[in-house]
C-alpha positions as CSV (number, residue, x, y, z in Angstrom):
1,M,1.8,12.9,17.0
2,H,0.9,14.4,13.6
3,K,4.0,15.7,11.8
4,R,3.2,18.8,9.9
5,L,3.9,18.8,6.2
6,P,6.8,20.7,4.9
7,A,6.8,24.2,3.5
8,G,5.2,24.3,0.0
9,T,2.4,21.9,1.0
10,W,0.4,22.5,4.1
11,S,2.0,25.8,4.9
12,Q,0.1,27.7,2.4
13,W,-3.2,26.3,3.8
14,T,-3.1,27.4,7.4
15,R,-5.5,30.3,6.6
16,S,-8.5,31.8,8.4
17,T,-10.9,30.4,5.8
18,W,-10.2,26.8,6.8
19,R,-11.2,27.1,10.4
20,A,-14.8,27.6,9.4
21,L,-15.1,24.2,7.9
22,L,-16.0,22.6,11.3
23,A,-19.6,23.4,10.4
24,L,-20.7,21.1,7.7
25,S,-23.8,23.0,6.7
26,A,-21.8,26.1,5.8
27,L,-19.7,24.2,3.4
28,Q,-22.5,23.8,0.9
29,L,-23.6,27.5,0.9
30,S,-22.9,29.1,-2.4
31,A,-20.4,26.3,-3.1
32,C,-19.6,27.4,-6.6
33,A,-19.5,31.1,-5.8
34,Q,-16.6,33.2,-7.1
35,G,-13.9,34.6,-4.8
36,V,-12.2,33.4,-1.6
37,H,-11.3,35.0,1.7
38,E,-8.2,37.1,2.0
39,L,-5.3,34.9,3.0
40,G,-3.7,35.5,6.4
41,A,-2.2,34.0,9.4
42,P,-4.2,31.4,11.6
43,P,-6.6,33.4,13.7
44,T,-7.0,33.1,17.4
45,E,-10.8,33.1,17.0
46,P,-12.8,31.2,14.2
47,P,-13.8,33.5,11.3
48,P,-17.4,33.9,10.2
49,P,-18.9,31.0,8.4
50,D,-17.2,30.5,4.9
51,T,-19.8,31.0,2.1
52,N,-17.3,30.1,-0.6
53,G,-17.3,26.3,-0.9
54,P,-14.7,24.0,-2.5
55,C,-15.6,24.9,-6.0
56,A,-14.5,28.5,-5.3
57,V,-10.9,27.5,-4.2
58,Q,-8.3,28.7,-6.7
59,P,-5.6,26.2,-7.6
60,E,-2.1,27.2,-6.6
61,E,-0.5,25.9,-9.7
62,D,-1.7,26.2,-13.3
63,L,-1.3,22.6,-14.4
64,S,-2.4,21.1,-17.8
65,L,-4.5,18.1,-16.6
66,D,-6.3,15.8,-19.0
67,L,-8.6,14.0,-16.5
68,P,-11.2,15.5,-14.2
69,T,-10.1,17.3,-11.1
70,W,-11.8,17.1,-7.7
71,D,-11.2,19.8,-5.1
72,L,-11.1,18.8,-1.5
73,K,-11.4,21.3,1.2
74,V,-10.2,20.4,4.8
75,A,-9.5,22.4,8.0
76,Q,-6.1,22.3,9.4
77,A,-7.4,20.8,12.7
78,D,-9.2,18.1,11.0
79,W,-6.2,17.2,8.8
80,D,-4.2,17.0,12.0
81,A,-6.8,14.7,13.5
82,L,-6.6,12.3,10.5
83,H,-2.8,12.0,10.9
84,E,-2.4,11.9,14.6
85,D,-2.9,8.1,14.5
86,V,-3.2,6.9,10.8
87,Y,-4.8,3.6,12.0
88,A,-7.4,5.1,14.2
89,D,-10.1,5.3,11.4
90,V,-10.9,8.9,12.3
91,E,-13.7,10.6,10.3
92,V,-13.6,14.3,9.8
93,P,-15.9,16.8,8.0
94,A,-14.7,18.1,4.6
95,A,-16.1,19.6,1.4
96,L,-15.6,18.3,-2.1
97,C,-16.2,19.8,-5.5
98,A,-16.8,17.3,-8.2
99,Q,-17.8,18.3,-11.7
100,G,-18.8,21.7,-10.5
101,Q,-21.0,20.5,-7.7
102,S,-20.3,21.1,-4.0
103,Y,-20.8,18.4,-1.4
104,A,-20.5,18.1,2.3
105,I,-18.7,14.8,3.1
106,E,-17.1,12.7,5.8
107,L,-13.4,12.0,5.1
108,E,-11.4,9.1,6.5
109,L,-7.9,7.5,5.6
110,Q,-8.2,4.2,3.7
111,G,-5.8,1.3,3.2
112,S,-3.4,-0.7,5.4
113,S,0.4,-0.4,5.3
114,T,0.0,2.4,2.8
115,R,-1.4,4.7,5.5
116,R,2.3,5.3,6.4
117,L,3.1,6.7,3.0
118,A,3.0,10.5,2.3
119,K,0.4,10.1,-0.5
120,K,-2.5,8.6,1.4
121,S,-5.7,6.9,0.2
122,F,-9.1,8.4,1.3
123,D,-12.6,7.0,2.1
124,L,-15.3,9.5,1.0
125,K,-18.8,9.3,2.4
126,W,-21.9,11.2,1.5
127,K,-25.0,11.7,3.6
128,R,-28.4,10.2,2.6
129,G,-30.2,12.8,0.4
130,A,-26.9,14.6,-0.5
131,E,-25.2,11.8,-2.5
132,L,-22.7,12.3,-5.2
133,Q,-24.5,12.9,-8.4
134,A,-21.5,12.7,-10.8
135,W,-20.5,9.3,-12.2
136,P,-16.8,8.9,-11.1
137,Y,-15.9,5.6,-13.0
138,D,-14.7,4.7,-16.5
139,D,-17.6,2.4,-17.2
140,A,-20.7,3.9,-18.8
141,P,-23.1,5.3,-16.0
142,P,-26.4,3.5,-15.3
143,P,-29.6,4.8,-17.0
144,E,-31.1,5.9,-13.7
145,P,-29.8,9.0,-11.9
146,V,-26.5,8.7,-10.0
147,A,-26.6,8.8,-6.2
148,I,-23.3,7.5,-4.7
149,R,-22.9,7.5,-0.9
150,K,-19.4,6.1,-0.7
151,L,-16.2,5.6,-2.7
152,F,-12.4,5.2,-2.3
153,L,-9.8,7.6,-3.7
154,K,-6.8,5.2,-3.8
155,A,-3.3,6.6,-4.1
156,M,-2.0,3.2,-5.3
157,G,1.1,4.0,-3.4
158,K,2.8,0.8,-4.4
159,D,2.1,0.9,-8.0
160,Q,4.1,3.4,-10.1
161,S,1.5,3.0,-13.0
162,L,-1.6,3.5,-10.8
163,I,-3.5,1.1,-13.2
164,R,-2.8,-2.4,-11.8
165,E,-6.0,-2.7,-9.8
166,A,-8.2,-1.4,-12.5
167,L,-6.5,-3.6,-15.1
168,G,-6.9,-6.7,-12.8
169,F,-10.6,-6.0,-12.5
170,D,-10.7,-5.6,-16.4
171,L,-9.4,-9.1,-16.8
172,Y,-11.7,-10.6,-14.2
173,R,-14.6,-9.2,-16.0
174,A,-13.2,-10.6,-19.2
175,L,-13.8,-14.1,-17.6
176,G,-17.4,-13.2,-17.1
177,Y,-17.6,-12.0,-13.5
178,A,-18.7,-8.7,-11.9
179,T,-16.0,-6.4,-10.4
180,P,-16.0,-3.1,-8.7
181,H,-16.2,0.0,-10.9
182,T,-12.9,1.9,-11.3
183,G,-11.9,5.3,-12.7
184,F,-9.3,8.1,-12.3
185,V,-9.4,11.7,-11.1
186,N,-6.9,14.3,-10.1
187,L,-7.1,15.7,-6.6
188,R,-6.4,19.0,-5.2
189,I,-6.5,19.7,-1.4
190,N,-7.1,23.2,-0.4
191,G,-6.0,24.4,-3.8
192,A,-2.7,22.4,-3.8
193,Y,-2.3,19.6,-6.4
194,W,-2.3,16.3,-4.6
195,G,-1.9,13.9,-7.5
196,L,-3.7,11.4,-9.6
197,Y,-6.0,8.9,-7.8
198,A,-8.0,5.8,-8.7
199,T,-11.8,6.0,-7.9
200,I,-12.8,2.6,-6.6
201,E,-16.3,1.3,-5.8
202,P,-16.6,-0.3,-2.5
203,V,-17.9,-3.9,-2.0
204,N,-20.9,-3.3,0.3
205,A,-24.7,-3.5,0.4
206,A,-25.1,-1.1,-2.6
207,Y,-22.6,-3.2,-4.6
208,V,-24.4,-6.5,-4.2
209,T,-27.8,-4.9,-4.9
210,A,-26.5,-3.2,-8.1
211,R,-25.1,-6.5,-9.3
212,G,-28.4,-8.2,-8.9
213,Y,-27.2,-10.7,-6.2
214,P,-30.0,-12.1,-4.1
215,E,-30.9,-9.8,-1.3
216,G,-30.7,-10.5,2.5
217,G,-27.2,-12.1,2.4
218,R,-24.0,-11.4,4.3
219,L,-20.6,-10.3,3.1
220,Y,-17.4,-11.7,4.6
221,K,-14.1,-10.2,3.8
222,G,-11.0,-12.3,3.7
223,V,-8.2,-10.6,5.6
224,R,-4.8,-11.3,7.1
225,K,-4.5,-8.4,9.6
226,H,-5.7,-10.1,12.7
227,G,-3.0,-12.8,12.9
228,S,-4.9,-15.3,10.8
229,R,-5.4,-16.1,7.0
230,A,-8.4,-16.6,4.9
231,D,-7.1,-19.8,3.2
232,F,-9.7,-22.2,4.6
233,A,-7.0,-24.2,6.4
234,P,-7.8,-26.3,9.6
235,G,-7.3,-24.4,12.7
236,R,-7.9,-20.9,11.4
237,D,-9.9,-18.6,13.6
238,L,-12.7,-17.6,11.3
239,T,-13.5,-14.4,13.3
240,R,-9.9,-13.2,12.7
241,A,-9.6,-14.6,9.0
242,F,-12.9,-13.0,7.9
243,E,-14.5,-9.7,8.8
244,T,-18.3,-9.4,8.5
245,E,-20.7,-6.5,9.1
246,L,-23.4,-6.8,6.4
247,G,-26.4,-8.9,7.3
248,P,-30.2,-8.9,6.6
249,K,-30.7,-6.2,9.3
250,A,-27.6,-4.2,8.8
251,D,-28.2,-0.4,9.1
252,S,-27.7,1.0,5.6
253,D,-26.1,4.1,7.1
254,Q,-23.3,2.2,8.5
255,D,-19.8,2.0,6.9
256,D,-20.5,-1.5,5.7
257,D,-17.2,-2.3,4.1
258,M,-14.1,-3.3,6.0
259,D,-10.8,-1.3,5.4
260,E,-7.5,-3.2,5.3
261,Q,-6.2,-1.9,8.7
262,P,-3.6,-4.2,10.2
263,A,-3.5,-5.4,13.8
264,D,-0.7,-3.8,15.9
265,P,2.5,-6.0,15.6
266,P,4.4,-7.1,18.7
267,E,6.6,-4.5,20.1
268,G,9.8,-4.1,18.0
269,E,8.4,-5.8,14.9
270,E,7.1,-4.5,11.6
271,P,3.6,-5.4,10.4
272,D,3.4,-8.4,8.1
273,E,3.0,-7.0,4.6
274,S,4.3,-9.8,2.4
275,P,1.9,-11.5,-0.1
276,D,1.1,-15.0,1.0
277,A,2.4,-16.3,-2.4
278,F,6.0,-15.1,-1.8
279,E,6.2,-16.2,1.8
280,P,3.5,-18.9,2.2
281,Q,2.5,-20.3,5.7
282,M,0.4,-23.2,4.8
283,M,-1.4,-25.4,7.2
284,E,-1.9,-29.1,6.4
285,E,-4.8,-31.4,7.5
286,G,-4.4,-32.5,11.1
287,A,-2.3,-29.4,12.0
288,P,-2.6,-28.1,15.5
289,K,-5.7,-25.8,16.0
290,S,-4.0,-23.2,18.0
291,E,-6.1,-20.2,16.8
292,Q,-9.3,-22.1,17.2
293,E,-8.6,-23.3,20.7
294,A,-8.9,-19.8,22.2
295,H,-12.5,-19.7,21.0
296,E,-13.6,-23.3,21.5
297,E,-15.2,-22.6,24.9
298,A,-17.1,-19.4,23.8
299,G,-18.0,-20.8,20.3
300,L,-18.2,-18.8,17.1
301,P,-20.7,-15.9,17.0
302,D,-23.9,-16.7,15.2
303,E,-23.0,-14.5,12.1
304,Y,-20.1,-17.0,11.4
305,A,-22.3,-20.1,11.5
306,A,-22.8,-20.2,7.7
307,L,-19.1,-19.6,7.1
308,E,-18.2,-22.4,9.5
309,R,-20.4,-24.7,7.6
310,L,-18.7,-23.8,4.3
311,V,-15.2,-24.1,5.7
312,D,-16.0,-27.4,7.3
313,R,-17.3,-28.7,3.9
314,L,-14.2,-27.5,2.0
315,Q,-11.9,-29.1,4.6
316,H,-13.7,-32.5,5.1
317,T,-15.5,-33.5,1.9
318,P,-13.8,-36.8,0.8
319,L,-11.2,-36.4,-1.9
320,E,-13.3,-37.8,-4.6
321,Q,-14.5,-36.0,-7.6
322,G,-18.1,-37.2,-7.2
323,E,-18.2,-36.0,-3.5
324,F,-16.9,-32.5,-4.4
325,E,-19.5,-32.2,-7.3
326,V,-22.2,-33.1,-5.0
327,Q,-21.3,-31.5,-1.7
328,V,-19.3,-28.5,-2.7
329,D,-20.0,-27.4,-6.3
330,P,-23.8,-26.6,-5.7
331,I,-23.1,-24.1,-3.0
332,F,-19.5,-22.9,-3.9
333,S,-19.0,-23.0,-7.7
334,L,-15.9,-24.9,-8.6
335,T,-15.9,-23.4,-12.1
336,A,-15.9,-19.9,-10.5
337,Y,-13.1,-21.0,-8.2
338,Y,-11.0,-22.4,-11.2
339,D,-11.4,-19.0,-12.9
340,R,-10.4,-17.1,-9.9
341,M,-7.3,-19.3,-9.5
342,L,-6.5,-18.6,-13.1
343,W,-7.0,-14.8,-12.7
344,V,-4.8,-14.8,-9.5
345,A,-2.1,-16.8,-11.4
346,F,-2.1,-14.6,-14.6
347,T,-2.1,-11.3,-12.7
348,Q,0.6,-12.7,-10.2
349,N,-1.7,-11.4,-7.4
350,G,-0.1,-13.3,-4.6
351,D,-1.8,-10.9,-2.2
352,A,-5.2,-12.6,-3.0
353,V,-4.6,-16.1,-2.1
354,A,-5.4,-15.8,1.5
355,Q,-6.9,-12.3,1.8
356,N,-8.4,-9.5,-0.3
357,F,-11.5,-11.1,-1.5
358,F,-15.2,-11.2,-0.4
359,L,-17.5,-14.1,0.0
360,Y,-21.2,-13.3,-0.2
361,H,-23.6,-15.8,1.4
362,T,-27.2,-16.1,0.5
363,G,-30.1,-18.4,1.4
364,T,-30.6,-20.8,4.3
365,E,-28.8,-23.9,5.4
366,E,-31.2,-25.9,3.4
367,A,-30.6,-23.8,0.2
368,E,-27.6,-21.7,0.3
369,H,-25.0,-20.3,-2.1
370,W,-21.6,-18.5,-1.9
371,Y,-20.5,-15.9,-4.4
372,Q,-16.7,-15.1,-4.8
373,L,-16.1,-11.3,-5.3
374,P,-12.7,-9.9,-6.1
375,W,-11.1,-7.0,-4.2
376,D,-7.7,-5.1,-3.9
377,S,-5.5,-6.3,-6.8
378,D,-2.8,-3.5,-6.9
379,I,0.1,-5.7,-6.0
380,S,0.0,-7.6,-9.4
381,F,1.4,-7.6,-12.9
382,G,5.0,-7.6,-11.5
383,A,4.5,-5.0,-8.8
384,D,7.1,-5.3,-6.0
385,Y,5.4,-4.6,-2.7
386,R,8.8,-3.9,-1.1
387,D,9.8,-1.3,-3.7
388,V,7.4,1.0,-5.6
389,E,10.0,1.6,-8.2
390,G,10.9,-2.1,-8.6
391,V,9.4,-5.1,-10.5
392,V,9.0,-8.8,-9.9
393,D,10.1,-11.2,-12.6
394,T,7.3,-12.5,-14.9
395,A,8.4,-16.1,-14.3
396,R,8.2,-15.7,-10.5
397,S,5.3,-17.2,-8.5
398,P,3.2,-19.0,-11.2
399,L,0.5,-19.6,-8.5
400,V,-1.3,-22.2,-10.7
401,D,-1.9,-24.3,-7.6
402,G,-4.0,-21.5,-6.1
403,G,-1.5,-20.7,-3.3
404,N,-3.8,-21.8,-0.5
405,Y,-5.0,-24.8,1.5
406,F,-8.3,-25.4,-0.2
407,S,-7.0,-25.1,-3.8
408,R,-4.2,-27.5,-3.1
409,R,-6.5,-29.9,-1.4
410,M,-8.9,-29.8,-4.4
411,L,-6.1,-30.4,-6.9
412,K,-5.3,-33.6,-5.2
413,I,-8.3,-35.1,-6.9
414,S,-7.2,-36.0,-10.5
415,G,-10.5,-35.4,-12.2
416,L,-10.9,-31.9,-10.8
417,R,-7.2,-31.2,-11.5
418,S,-7.7,-32.2,-15.1
419,R,-10.9,-30.0,-15.4
420,Y,-9.0,-27.0,-14.0
421,V,-6.0,-27.5,-16.2
422,E,-8.1,-28.0,-19.3
423,R,-10.2,-25.0,-18.6
424,S,-7.2,-22.7,-17.8
425,L,-5.4,-23.9,-21.0
426,G,-8.4,-23.1,-23.0
427,V,-8.5,-19.6,-21.8
428,L,-4.8,-19.1,-22.3
429,D,-4.9,-20.6,-25.8
430,E,-7.7,-18.1,-26.8
431,Q,-5.4,-15.4,-25.5
432,L,-8.4,-13.9,-23.9
433,L,-6.5,-12.3,-20.9
434,E,-3.7,-11.2,-23.2
435,A,-5.9,-9.5,-25.6
436,Q,-8.1,-7.8,-23.0
437,G,-5.1,-6.7,-20.9
438,L,-3.1,-5.2,-23.9
439,S,-6.2,-3.5,-25.2
440,R,-7.1,-1.8,-21.9
441,L,-3.4,-0.9,-21.4
442,V,-3.4,1.0,-24.7
443,D,-6.4,3.0,-23.4
444,Y,-4.9,3.7,-20.0
445,R,-1.5,4.8,-21.6
446,A,-3.3,7.2,-23.8
447,R,-5.6,8.8,-21.2
448,L,-3.3,8.8,-18.0
449,S,0.2,9.4,-19.2
450,N,0.2,13.2,-19.0
451,D,-1.4,13.3,-15.5
452,L,0.6,10.3,-14.3
453,E,3.8,12.3,-15.2
454,L,2.6,15.3,-13.0
455,D,1.8,12.8,-10.2
456,R,5.3,11.3,-10.5
457,A,6.9,14.8,-10.2
458,R,4.5,15.7,-7.3
459,W,5.6,12.6,-5.3
460,Q,9.2,12.5,-6.6
461,R,9.0,8.9,-8.0
462,T,11.8,7.9,-10.5
463,T,9.8,5.7,-12.9
464,E,8.4,7.5,-15.9
465,P,4.9,6.6,-17.1
466,S,6.1,5.1,-20.3
467,T,8.5,2.8,-18.4
468,A,5.7,1.8,-16.0
469,F,3.4,0.9,-18.9
470,D,6.1,-0.9,-20.8
471,R,6.8,-3.1,-17.9
472,I,3.1,-4.2,-17.6
473,E,2.9,-4.7,-21.4
474,A,5.9,-7.1,-21.3
475,F,4.5,-8.9,-18.3
476,I,1.1,-9.5,-20.0
477,S,2.8,-10.7,-23.1
478,E,5.0,-13.2,-21.3
479,R,2.9,-14.4,-18.5
480,G,0.8,-16.9,-20.6
481,A,3.8,-18.9,-21.5
482,V,4.9,-19.0,-17.8
483,L,1.4,-20.5,-16.8
484,R,1.3,-23.0,-19.6
485,Q,4.6,-24.5,-18.5
486,A,3.4,-24.4,-14.9
487,L,0.1,-26.1,-15.7
488,S,1.8,-28.8,-17.7
489,E,3.8,-29.7,-14.6
490,L,0.9,-29.6,-12.1
């Protein structure tokens, strides 16, 4: 059952005004009008429709915030529904004020193990024709009018700096690849300061269209929550290792991204939250196909046929450089995969070796191609997933072998291994990642330090912003040397 928040948080919010939010249409009427209803005890009957939207809610504290602030307005009953079962993916109506404009939205919890934390992440959705018109990201907005129908407000509950995911994407872009947009806003819920959040663009139909990828493809998200791993190993049940919802006929009104909701663990056990790089469970060629056997009679669904072809090719192409260059490289870029391996290694993103990435498939069996898209990189740059206040040593988990079945299989080929090492050392020698990382860190430190300190006080973390940023700076400065040594021994 939902446990009510302690005094000083939700207790101020149980007011007659909030009951009226059950009617979405009323939320947008006179959204930026002045004044609010008289505060009072929860009524036995719903009050008249609220004509004062989220832009009229007065903050409970006068805080000096540097970054934009969004006001979220949620009814007590709807808040309770979100928290009754945090893994139920319940959607509730809410209202949002962003840059002075009021919007009726659908609100849902977002994330995986972090749903159990007090500061939760949120999935915000706008209706067609009533999209978000304010640009919520750090990148420059596009020239055409903004019309955003979905974004994530991520609490970054396991990152005391809140910047690791954005910084990871910055470095991936430095290598020449597209990534989700990121930004930062403060959040108030029913007038109470709720902290600093990262705004993250979802990977969905709108994302691939905006990036100019060929249309009509299908997205597959690598996951680890259904008892399998997206490491391309023999015996993996692809329907558990990859989620897919986006296809040529997908309904654009659907929630066409897949949140990281874990499967229920066996009774008495905790969910598996450890990054694969730290507790690897690799499968070698010829391993028993226990996961696959359960699906052999029924066969894979049609939407997994293309993925099955790719995985079969990655597993069974002969271990010869020429064979890989002819059979694999034209449809699944080895150069792009080398760069992703280096990015995972440099950022120490052990959570990405067998999950937390997307594959986008386009074309037909006769002429197809696979694009590798990054996702979820907050457990990186020394972040300790076991302890939000802790750090992992820079020298730990070099990850230069890719950390999964396919990368290790590919590196058995001396010519491909030499290409990968040469390309990676070239990037490291140019100090491209160090320069980009340290430059972006300076910007984040300057813009976020004030608001991050208020967030730290709100959620009672012990690590000060200056310390959090200093740790990342030291990591970036030292990681290159760790990788150079590891690559020389590969």
